[in-house]
C-alpha positions in Angstrom: 85.1 89.6 104.6 88.3 87.5 104.4 89.0 87.3 108.2 91.6 84.9 109.3 91.2 82.5 112.2 92.3 84.3 115.4 94.8 81.5 116.0 95.9 81.2 112.4 98.7 82.9 110.5 98.5 86.1 108.6 97.3 85.6 105.1 99.8 85.3 102.4 99.5 87.5 99.4 100.1 87.0 95.7 103.7 88.2 96.3 104.4 84.8 97.9 103.2 83.0 94.8 105.9 85.1 93.0 108.4 84.2 95.6 107.8 80.5 94.9 108.4 81.0 91.2 111.6 83.0 92.0 112.8 80.1 94.1 112.3 77.7 91.2 114.2 80.0 88.8 117.0 80.7 91.3 117.4 77.0 91.7 117.4 76.3 87.9 120.3 78.7 87.2 122.9 77.3 89.6 122.0 73.8 88.4 122.6 75.0 84.8 126.0 76.4 85.9 126.9 73.0 87.5 125.9 71.0 84.5 127.6 73.2 81.9 130.7 73.3 84.1 130.7 69.5 84.4 130.6 69.1 80.6 133.3 71.8 80.2 135.6 69.6 82.3 134.6 66.5 80.3 135.3 68.2 77.0 138.6 69.5 78.3 139.6 65.9 79.3 138.6 64.8 75.8 140.8 67.6 74.4 138.0 68.7 72.1 138.9 72.4 72.0 136.1 73.7 69.8 133.7 72.1 72.3 135.6 73.5 75.2 135.3 77.0 73.8 131.6 76.8 73.0 130.9 75.1 76.4 133.0 77.7 78.1 130.9 80.5 76.5 127.7 78.7 77.7 129.1 78.4 81.2 130.0 82.1 81.3 126.6 83.2 80.0 124.7 81.0 82.5 127.0 82.2 85.3 126.2 85.7 84.4 122.5 84.9 84.4 122.8 83.5 87.8 124.6 86.6 89.1 121.9 88.8 87.5 119.2 86.7 89.2 120.9 87.0 92.6 120.8 90.8 92.2 117.1 90.7 91.5 117.0 90.5 87.7 115.6 86.9 87.8 113.6 87.0 84.6 116.4 88.6 82.6 118.9 86.1 83.9 116.7 83.2 83.0 116.0 84.6 79.5 119.7 85.1 78.7 120.6 81.7 80.0 117.8 80.0 78.0 118.8 81.7 74.8 122.4 80.6 75.2 121.3 77.0 76.0 119.1 76.8 73.0 121.8 78.1 70.7 124.4 75.7 72.2 122.1 72.6 72.1 121.0 73.3 68.5 124.6 73.7 67.3 125.9 70.8 69.3 123.1 68.5 68.0 123.9 69.6 64.4 127.7 69.6 64.5 128.8 67.0 67.1 125.9 64.8 68.2 125.1 63.5 64.7 123.0 60.3 64.8 123.8 57.0 63.0 122.7 53.4 63.1 125.0 52.7 66.0 124.3 55.6 68.3 121.2 57.9 68.3 121.1 61.6 69.0 120.3 62.3 72.7 121.6 65.8 73.5 118.4 67.4 72.3 116.6 66.0 75.3 118.0 69.0 77.2 115.7 71.2 75.2 112.7 69.9 77.2 114.5 71.1 80.4 114.9 74.5 78.8 111.2 74.6 78.0 110.4 73.6 81.6 112.6 76.3 83.0 110.9 78.7 80.6 107.5 77.7 81.9 108.5 78.6 85.4 109.9 82.0 84.3 106.8 82.6 82.2 104.6 82.2 85.3 106.9 84.8 87.0 107.0 87.2 84.0 104.6 86.3 81.2 106.3 87.9 78.1 105.9 86.9 74.5 109.7 86.6 74.2 109.7 84.0 77.0 106.8 82.1 75.3 108.8 82.2 72.0 111.8 80.6 73.7 109.6 77.8 75.1 108.0 77.1 71.8 111.3 77.2 70.0 112.8 74.7 72.4 109.9 72.3 71.9 110.0 72.8 68.1 113.7 71.9 67.9 113.2 68.9 70.2 110.5 67.6 67.9 112.6 68.3 64.9 115.7 66.5 66.2 113.5 63.6 67.4 112.0 62.8 64.0 114.7 63.9 61.6 118.4 62.8 61.5 119.5 66.2 60.2 123.0 65.0 59.2 125.1 67.5 57.1 128.5 67.4 55.5 129.9 70.3 57.4 129.3 68.5 60.7 132.3 67.2 62.8 130.6 64.5 64.8 132.2 62.9 67.8 133.4 59.4 67.4 130.9 56.6 68.1 133.1 55.3 71.0 132.7 58.6 72.7 129.1 59.1 71.7 128.1 55.7 72.9 129.2 56.6 76.4 128.1 60.2 76.5 124.7 59.2 75.1 124.0 57.3 78.3 125.3 60.2 80.4 123.2 62.7 78.5 120.0 60.7 78.7 120.5 59.9 82.4 121.4 63.5 83.3 118.6 65.0 81.2 116.0 62.6 82.7 117.2 63.4 86.2 117.0 67.1 85.6 113.6 66.8 84.0 112.2 64.8 86.9 113.8 67.1 89.5 112.4 70.2 87.8 108.9 68.7 87.6 109.1 67.7 91.3 110.3 71.2 92.2 107.5 72.9 90.4 105.0 70.4 91.7 106.2 70.9 95.3 106.1 74.7 95.1 103.1 75.3 92.8 101.3 72.0 92.3 99.1 71.8 95.4 97.7 75.2 94.7 96.7 74.3 91.2 93.9 71.8 92.1 92.7 74.1 94.9 92.7 77.0 92.6 90.6 75.0 90.1 88.2 74.1 92.9 87.9 77.8 93.9 87.1 78.8 90.3 84.5 76.1 90.2 83.1 77.3 93.5 82.8 80.9 92.1 81.1 79.6 88.9 78.6 77.5 91.0 77.9 80.1 93.7 79.3 77.9 96.5 80.2 80.9 98.6 78.1 82.5 101.3 78.4 85.6 103.5 78.2 85.3 107.2 77.6 88.4 109.4 79.1 89.3 112.7 77.4 92.0 114.7 79.0 95.3 115.6 77.6 97.2 118.5 78.0 100.6 120.1 79.0 101.4 123.7 75.6 100.6 125.0 75.4 97.2 123.3 73.0 98.4 120.6 73.4 96.8 117.1 74.7 99.4 114.6 76.0 97.2 111.9 77.8 94.0 110.9 80.9 92.8 109.2 80.5 90.5 106.2 82.7 87.4 106.4 83.2 85.0 103.6 82.6 81.2 103.9 83.0 78.5 101.3 80.0 76.2 101.3 81.7 73.1 99.9 79.3 70.4 98.6 81.3 67.6 100.3 83.3 69.2 103.1 80.7 71.7 104.4 81.6 75.2 105.4 85.3 76.0 105.0 86.8 78.9 106.9 88.7 81.6 105.0 92.1 80.8 106.5 91.9 77.5 104.5 91.2 78.9 101.0 92.1 82.6 101.0 95.9 82.0 100.8 95.3 79.8 97.7 93.0 82.5 96.2 95.7 85.2 96.7 98.5 83.1 95.1 96.2 82.2 92.2 95.1 85.8 91.6 91.5 85.1 92.4 91.0 87.8 95.0 89.5 90.4 92.7 86.8 87.9 91.6 86.1 86.8 95.2 86.2 90.4 96.4 83.8 91.4 93.6 81.4 88.7 94.5 81.5 89.7 98.2 80.9 93.4 97.4 78.0 92.5 95.1 76.3 90.3 97.7 77.0 92.8 100.4 75.4 95.6 98.5 72.4 93.4 97.8 72.1 92.8 101.5 72.2 96.6 102.2 69.5 97.1 99.5 67.3 94.6 101.3 68.1 96.2 104.7 67.1 99.6 103.4 63.5 98.5 103.0 63.0 97.6 106.7 62.9 100.2 109.5 64.9 98.0 112.0 67.8 97.5 109.5 67.8 100.6 107.3 70.4 102.4 109.4 72.8 99.4 109.7 76.3 99.8 108.3 78.0 96.8 106.6 81.8 96.5 106.8 83.6 94.6 104.0 87.3 93.8 103.9 89.1 94.6 100.7 92.2 92.8 99.5 95.2 94.6 98.0 94.8 92.9 94.6 91.2 94.0 94.5 91.7 97.6 95.7 94.5 98.3 93.2 92.4 97.4 90.2 92.1 100.4 87.9 88.3 100.4 87.9 87.8 99.5 91.6 86.4 102.8 92.8 84.1 103.3 89.8 82.8 99.8 90.1 81.9 100.3 93.8 80.2 103.6 93.2 78.2 102.2 90.2 77.1 99.2 92.2 75.9 101.4 95.1 74.0 103.7 92.7 72.4 100.8 90.8 71.1 99.3 94.0 70.0 102.7 95.4 72.1 102.2 98.5 73.5 105.2 100.3 77.4 105.2 100.2 77.6 105.8 104.0 75.9 102.4 104.6 79.1 100.7 103.3 82.4 100.6 105.1 85.5 99.2 103.5 88.1 97.7 105.7 91.7 97.9 104.6 94.6 96.0 106.2 98.0 97.6 107.1 99.8 95.3 104.7 98.6 97.6 101.9 101.1 100.2 103.1 104.2 98.3 102.0 103.9 99.5 98.4 102.1 101.9 96.1 101.2 104.2 99.0 100.4 107.2 96.8 98.0 105.2 94.7 96.4 103.8 97.9 95.9 107.3 99.3 94.4 108.5 96.0 91.9 105.6 96.0 90.9 106.1 99.6 90.3 109.8 99.0 88.2 109.0 96.0 86.1 106.6 98.0 85.8 109.0 100.9 84.7 111.8 98.6 81.7 109.7 97.6 80.8 109.1 101.2 82.1 105.6 101.7 83.6 105.0 105.2 87.2 103.6 105.4 88.4 101.6 108.3 91.9 100.4 109.0 91.7 96.8 110.0 94.0 94.9 112.5 95.6 98.1 113.5 99.0 97.7 115.1 99.9 94.4 113.5 101.1 95.6 110.1 103.3 98.2 108.5 101.5 101.5 108.6 103.4 104.7 109.3 102.0 107.4 111.5 102.8 109.9 108.7 100.5 108.0 106.4 97.7 107.9 109.0 97.8 111.7 109.1 97.3 111.8 105.4 94.6 109.2 105.0 90.9 110.2 105.3 90.2 107.3 107.6 87.0 107.1 109.6 87.8 104.2 111.9 90.7 102.2 113.5 90.0 98.6 114.3 92.2 97.4 117.2 93.4 93.9 116.5 92.1 91.1 118.8 95.7 90.4 119.9 95.8 93.7 121.8 92.3 93.1 123.3 93.3 89.7 124.5 96.4 91.1 126.2 94.6 93.7 128.3 94.6 91.2 131.2 98.3 92.1 131.7 99.5 95.5 132.9 101.7 96.0 129.8 98.9 94.9 127.4 96.4 97.2 129.1 98.8 100.2 128.9 99.4 99.5 125.2 95.7 99.2 124.4 95.1 102.6 126.2 97.9 104.2 124.2 96.6 102.9 120.9 93.1 104.2 121.7 94.5 107.6 122.7 96.5 107.8 119.4 93.3 107.1 117.5 91.4 109.8 119.3 94.2 112.3 118.7 93.8 111.5 115.0 90.1 112.2 115.2 89.1 108.6 114.5 86.5 106.3 115.9 87.9 103.2 117.6 86.5 99.7 117.1 87.7 96.9 119.4 87.4 93.5 117.8 87.8 90.1 119.4 85.8 91.0 122.5 85.1 87.7 124.2 84.5 88.7 127.9 82.6 91.3 129.9 86.0 92.4 131.4 87.5 93.1 127.9 84.3 95.0 126.9 84.4 97.2 130.0 88.1 97.9 129.7 87.9 98.9 126.0 84.8 101.0 126.7 86.7 102.8 129.4 89.6 103.4 126.9 87.1 105.3 124.7 86.2 102.7 122.1 82.9 103.5 120.5 82.3 100.3 118.6 82.8 96.6 119.5 82.8 93.3 117.8 83.5 89.8 119.0 82.1 86.5 120.3 80.8 88.3 123.4 78.2 90.0 121.2 77.7 87.3 118.6 79.6 84.9 116.4 79.5 85.1 112.6 76.3 83.6 111.3 74.4 83.2 108.0 72.1 86.0 107.0 68.8 84.4 107.9 70.2 83.4 111.4 71.5 87.0 111.9 68.1 88.4 110.9 66.2 86.1 113.2 68.6 86.6 116.2 68.5 90.3 116.2 65.1 91.2 114.6 63.0 88.1 115.5 
């Protein structure tokens, strides 16, 4: 379904979107340490000891937040630092940066930077508490911008000092704000437009399934793999390796995967009514974000039942990257699918993170040998490795599918290794459904 280009990189997952956000937050904290430390030195040179004490406390809290983030507690470190910053800026604006006709209040501009940092952290960990900090920062910024808020208990800095620091505050705050926006734009911005385009494509049914034939040892068609293509109204067909990484980072894989499953089951329903296609099996790749949805298994079973499609006509392909976390939940879901008769295939075997101990526990039906191993059988070492992989699969009682077959020599070699199913350009490229039907059934 979501096959990458053979020459392209492995797909990135939603974890990498999180890593981008973590980078932004990790960058914001040391910048906060630097700025607060700089002002601590300035206030010490001014010999304003109340400010030195409060700025010193702020410096200590942000430094602690930075240390917490470096140990993995990024959201916590950001939250603590933001709270300290908001408290300091509000008190500083009320007590020391009191506006008059000569010099305006400017220190409250930093509140916009706190709100921006909070936005990045909210994308990483969307809690109500973080949202409250963002709204509080913006509310105080507006309040200080439109109201003088001058009180008798304030001990404002002299106009001579404020006239200088006002320029420094405004310049530094503007630089930090622009830097933060550029950082977020660089790390997250390009995806936002692409993600909007993908959502539009889903709403307007701009996607299409292509089908690549799968054959047995005698070259007889036994099924196909459904591969997703984006039929862009201006750019034409777009391959998955160009839009799947964006979909994964944007959290759109469950919607895309649901669309593919729905169309795939519709295809199986149509194949069921024709003698030449009723026994074909359709393979569909499932993403981690899709599989780990709470209602995934129930939705698949319900869709098959509603279309009166036999479960054994559907084969779900899982990638080895799913083994990096939540293994017990993964095993539970696979067993539930297998119990209903749905075949499970382990895709791109040998390129991921699967453990042999997990392979023993999983009710798999098939291993798909990655094309990189098939391509390497021309060398002695590659041929030996391919044979060993096939032998291991046979020892586990699994059917072996060799993908990426492009030549007669590769086909013969993998057949000799005991592979029972084959897929690749040698047997046919992925094509639209009507072309697939015409090519194989006239």
